[in-house]
ZATORVEX-346008 format. One record per residue: y, z, x of N, C-alpha, C in turn; residue in three letters. Coordinates in steps of 0.1 Angstrom, whole numbers, padded with zeros to 4 digits, always signed. Atoms other than C-alpha are relative to their C-alpha. Layout:
N
YZXYZXYZXAla...
# end
This chain:
175
-0003+0001-0014+0629+2401+0984+0005+0014+0005Unk-0004-0013-0006+0633+2432+1006+0015-0001+0005Unk-0014-0001-0004+0669+2442+1012+0000+0005+0015Unk-0002-0005-0014+0678+2445+1049+0012+0009+0001Unk-0011-0009-0001+0700+2474+1058+0006-0001+0014Unk-0008+0002-0013+0727+2469+1084+0010+0011+0000Unk-0009-0011-0001+0745+2499+1096+0011-0003+0010Unk-0011+0002-0009+0780+2497+1111+0004+0014+0005Unk-0001-0013-0006+0784+2526+1135+0009+0000+0012Unk-0008-0001-0012+0805+2539+1163+0009+0012-0001Unk-0010-0011+0000+0831+2565+1173+0011-0002-0010Unk-0011+0001+0008+0862+2572+1154+0009-0011+0004Unk-0010+0010-0002+0888+2545+1150-0005-0013+0007Unk+0005+0013-0005+0866+2515+1158-0001-0011-0011Unk-0001+0010+0010+0871+2498+1125-0012-0002-0009Unk+0013+0001+0008+0838+2506+1107+0002-0003-0014Unk-0002+0002+0014+0852+2508+1072+0005-0014-0003Unk-0006+0014+0001+0873+2476+1076-0011-0010+0002Unk+0011+0010-0004+0843+2458+1092-0010+0000-0012Unk+0010-0001+0011+0820+2470+1064+0004-0008-0012Unk-0006+0007+0011+0843+2457+1037+0000-0015+0002Unk+0000+0014-0004+0847+2424+1055-0014-0006-0001Unk+0013+0005+0000+0810+2419+1060-0006-0001-0014Unk+0005+0000+0014+0801+2428+1024+0006-0012-0007Unk-0006+0011+0006+0826+2402+1012-0005-0013+0006Unk+0005+0012-0006+0814+2376+1037-0014-0003-0005Unk+0014+0003+0004+0777+2380+1027-0002+0002-0015Unk+0001-0001+0015+0785+2385+0989-0010+0011-0003Unk+0008-0011+0003+0769+2419+0988+0008+0013-0001Unk-0008-0012+0001+0779+2455+0985-0001+0008+0013Unk+0001-0009-0012+0786+2481+1011+0001+0015-0004Unk+0001-0014+0003+0780+2518+1012+0012+0007+0008Unk-0010-0007-0008+0812+2537+1021-0005+0012+0007Unk+0004-0012-0007+0812+2566+1044+0003+0012-0009Unk-0001-0011+0010+0805+2596+1021+0009+0011+0006Unk-0007-0011-0006+0820+2621+1046+0015-0001-0001Unk-0014+0001+0001+0854+2606+1044+0006+0005-0013Unk-0004-0005+0013+0858+2612+1007-0002+0015-0001Unk+0004-0014+0001+0841+2646+1010+0011+0008+0008Unk-0009-0007-0009+0864+2657+1039+0015+0000-0005Unk-0014+0001+0006+0896+2645+1021+0002+0012-0010Unk-0001-0011+0010+0889+2673+0995-0001+0014+0007Unk+0001-0014-0007+0884+2701+1021+0014+0005+0004Unk-0013-0006-0004+0912+2725+1028-0002+0007+0014Unk+0003-0006-0013+0895+2739+1060-0009-0010+0007Unk+0009+0008-0008+0874+2724+1088-0014+0001-0007Unk+0013+0000+0006+0839+2714+1076-0009+0011+0006Unk+0009-0010-0004+0813+2741+1077-0014-0006+0002Unk+0014+0004-0001+0776+2740+1084-0005-0006-0013Unk+0005+0004+0013+0769+2737+1047+0007-0013-0004Unk-0007+0013+0003+0795+2709+1044-0007-0012+0007Unk+0007+0011-0008+0776+2689+1071-0013-0003-0008Unk+0012+0003+0007+0744+2693+1051+0003-0007-0013Unk-0004+0007+0012+0762+2683+1019+0003-0015+0003Unk-0003+0014-0004+0775+2652+1037-0012-0008+0003Unk+0013+0007-0002+0740+2643+1048-0006-0004-0013Unk+0006+0003+0013+0726+2645+1013+0009-0010-0008Unk-0009+0009+0007+0757+2627+0999-0001-0014+0005Unk+0001+0013-0006+0754+2598+1023-0014-0007-0004Unk+0013+0006+0004+0717+2593+1015+0000-0004-0014Unk-0001+0003+0014+0723+2595+0978+0008-0012-0003Unk-0009+0012+0002+0751+2570+0979-0007-0013+0004Unk+0008+0012-0005+0730+2546+0999-0011-0004-0010Unk+0011+0002+0010+0701+2549+0974+0006-0006-0013Unk-0006+0004+0012+0725+2544+0945+0005-0014+0001Unk-0005+0013-0002+0740+2512+0959-0010-0011+0004Unk+0010+0010-0005+0709+2496+0973-0004-0010-0011Unk+0004+0010+0010+0698+2480+0939+0011-0011-0002Unk-0011+0010+0002+0732+2461+0938+0001-0009+0011Unk-0001+0008-0012+0727+2446+0972-0006-0014-0002Unk+0005+0013+0000+0721+2409+0977-0004-0004+0014Unk+0006+0003-0013+0698+2402+1007+0002+0011+0011Unk-0002-0011-0010+0715+2428+1029+0009+0011-0007Unk-0008-0011+0004+0731+2462+1024+0008+0004+0012Unk-0009-0004-0011+0761+2470+1046+0003+0015-0001Unk-0002-0014+0000+0763+2507+1055+0011+0004+0009Unk-0011-0005-0008+0796+2521+1067-0004+0013+0006Unk+0006-0011-0008+0780+2545+1092-0013+0005-0007Unk+0012-0006+0005+0749+2566+1086+0000+0015+0002Unk+0000-0015-0002+0739+2602+1085-0002+0004+0015Unk+0000-0003-0014+0735+2600+1123+0013+0007+0003Unk-0013-0006-0003+0772+2609+1122+0000+0015-0003Unk+0001-0014+0002+0763+2643+1107-0006+0007+0012Unk+0006-0006-0012+0740+2649+1137+0010+0001+0011Unk-0010+0000-0011+0767+2639+1162+0011+0010-0002Unk-0011-0010+0002+0794+2660+1146-0006+0015+0001Unk+0006-0014+0000+0771+2690+1141-0004+0004+0014Unk+0004-0003-0014+0758+2688+1177+0013+0004+0007Unk-0012-0002-0007+0794+2687+1189+0007+0013-0004Unk-0008-0011+0006+0809+2713+1166-0008+0013+0000Unk+0008-0012+0002+0780+2738+1161-0011+0001+0011Unk+0010-0001-0011+0758+2730+1191-0014-0003-0004Unk+0013+0004+0005+0729+2719+1169+0002-0008-0013Unk+0000+0009+0012+0720+2697+1139-0008+0007-0011Unk+0008-0005+0012+0708+2706+1104-0015-0005+0001Unk+0014+0004-0001+0670+2705+1103-0003-0011-0010Unk+0002+0011+0009+0672+2682+1073+0003-0013+0006Unk-0004+0013-0007+0689+2656+1094-0010-0003+0010Unk+0010+0002-0010+0665+2660+1123-0013-0005-0006Unk+0013+0004+0006+0635+2657+1100+0001-0015-0006Unk-0001+0013+0006+0648+2625+1083+0004-0011+0010Unk-0004+0011-0009+0662+2606+1113-0011-0010+0004Unk+0010+0010-0004+0629+2591+1125-0006-0008-0012Unk+0006+0006+0012+0620+2582+1089+0009-0009-0008Unk-0010+0007+0008+0652+2566+1077+0004-0012+0008Unk-0001+0012-0007+0652+2530+1088+0012-0009-0004Unk-0010+0011+0002+0680+2505+1093-0005-0011+0008Unk+0005+0012-0007+0671+2470+1103+0008-0004+0012Unk-0009+0004-0011+0701+2464+1125+0012+0009+0000Unk-0012-0008-0002+0729+2486+1138+0010-0009+0008Unk-0011+0006-0007+0762+2471+1148+0008+0012+0006Unk-0007-0010-0006+0777+2495+1173+0014-0005+0004Unk-0013+0005-0003+0815+2490+1173+0006+0007+0012Unk-0005-0006-0013+0831+2494+1207+0014+0006-0002Unk-0012-0007+0000+0861+2515+1215+0012-0009+0006Unk-0010+0009-0005+0882+2484+1225+0011-0003-0009Unk-0011+0001+0009+0905+2487+1196+0010+0012+0003Unk-0009-0011-0002+0937+2508+1198-0003+0012-0010Unk+0002-0011+0008+0934+2543+1184+0010-0001-0012Unk-0008+0000+0012+0947+2545+1148+0000+0015-0005Unk-0001-0014+0005+0959+2580+1138-0003+0001-0015Unk+0005-0002+0014+0944+2594+1106-0002+0015-0001Unk+0002-0015+0001+0943+2630+1093-0014+0004+0002Unk+0014-0004-0001+0905+2629+1093-0006-0003+0014Unk+0005+0003-0014+0902+2618+1130+0005+0011+0009Unk-0003-0012-0008+0901+2645+1156+0000-0002+0015Unk+0002+0001-0015+0893+2631+1191+0005-0013+0006Unk-0005+0012-0007+0916+2604+1204-0003-0001+0015Unk+0002+0000-0015+0909+2615+1240-0015+0001+0003Unk+0014-0001-0003+0871+2616+1236-0008-0012-0005Unk+0006+0012+0005+0863+2581+1226-0012-0004+0009Unk+0010+0003-0009+0843+2574+1257-0012+0009-0001Unk+0011-0010+0002+0823+2606+1253-0008-0004-0013Unk+0007+0003+0012+0814+2597+1217-0007-0014+0000Unk+0007+0013-0001+0806+2561+1226-0013+0003+0008Unk+0012-0003-0007+0781+2575+1251-0010+0007-0009Unk+0008-0007+0009+0767+2598+1224-0007-0010-0009Unk+0006+0010+0009+0762+2568+1201-0011-0008+0007Unk+0010+0007-0008+0743+2549+1228-0013+0009+0001Unk+0011-0009-0002+0721+2580+1234-0008+0001-0014Unk+0006-0002+0013+0714+2585+1196-0008-0013-0004Unk+0007+0013+0004+0705+2548+1190-0012-0002+0009Unk+0011+0001-0009+0683+2547+1220-0011+0010-0003Unk+0010-0010+0004+0665+2579+1210-0008-0004-0012Unk+0007+0005+0012+0657+2562+1177-0008-0013+0003Unk+0005+0014-0003+0646+2530+1195+0005-0010-0010Unk-0006+0009+0011+0670+2513+1171+0003-0014+0005Unk-0004+0014-0003+0677+2476+1170+0015+0000-0002Unk-0015+0000+0001+0714+2475+1178+0006-0009+0010Unk-0008+0009-0008+0740+2453+1192+0015+0005+0001Unk-0013-0004-0002+0774+2461+1206+0010-0011-0005Unk-0010+0010+0005+0803+2444+1188+0014+0004+0006Unk-0013-0001-0007+0835+2439+1208+0010-0010-0005Unk-0011+0009+0004+0868+2421+1204+0010+0006-0009Unk-0010-0005+0009+0899+2424+1185+0003-0012-0010Unk-0004+0009+0010+0913+2407+1154-0013-0008-0006Unk+0010+0008+0006+0892+2378+1140-0012-0001+0009Unk+0012+0001-0009+0870+2377+1171-0010+0011-0003Unk+0009-0011+0002+0856+2411+1163-0009-0003-0013Unk+0008+0003+0012+0846+2400+1128-0010-0012+0002Unk+0009+0011-0003+0832+2367+1141-0012+0004+0008Unk+0011-0005-0008+0811+2386+1166-0010+0007-0008Unk+0009-0007+0009+0797+2408+1139-0008-0010-0009Unk+0007+0010+0009+0789+2378+1116-0010-0007+0008Unk+0010+0007-0008+0772+2360+1145-0012+0009+0003Unk+0011-0010-0003+0751+2391+1153-0009+0000-0013Unk+0008-0001+0013+0740+2394+1116-0007-0014-0003Unk+0006+0013+0003+0734+2356+1112-0012-0002+0010Unk+0011+0002-0010+0713+2356+1144-0012+0009-0004Unk+0011-0009+0005+0693+2386+1131-0007-0006-0012Unk+0006+0005+0012+0687+2370+1097-0008-0013+0003Unk+0007+0013-0004+0677+2337+1113-0014+0003+0006Unk+0012-0003-0008+0650+2354+1134-0010+0010-0007Unk+0009-0009+0007+0634+2377+1108-0010-0008-0007Unk+0011+0007+0007+0601+2367+1092+0000+0003-0014Unk
# end
């Protein structure tokens, strides 16, 4: 059976990691953590151009490593689109490796988490006052890929229930 890849994406502090862990437990599968988080925790300075490229390759490798352990679906806590978004913002352009792979790297469904949760401070989060900007960027990037995505809103259990309903509906309608 082909594993369906479901990406949990959105701006900073929208609950992507918590949502990914929840969904993986709910669907009895594995989830791919955000490689950039672990990578950036080890940095002593702001990420460089090469760091962005390293994070791209790391995210792809981690996803490939965990895919065989998935059961029916693989939950991905973000994707390497994040590298494009941060690189565009920070450096004014994206690594060519990322641009080359974006149209070829397929996710069956994206759940775009809305910015309707309160900001949670974290040493790796940088833009509490730019959430609307980055939400618009996510819409633009997903539309540019002609991605199959749904906006997930709500707080508390409602947010989780909305994500589960979106995935259940997707799984119900695939051939």
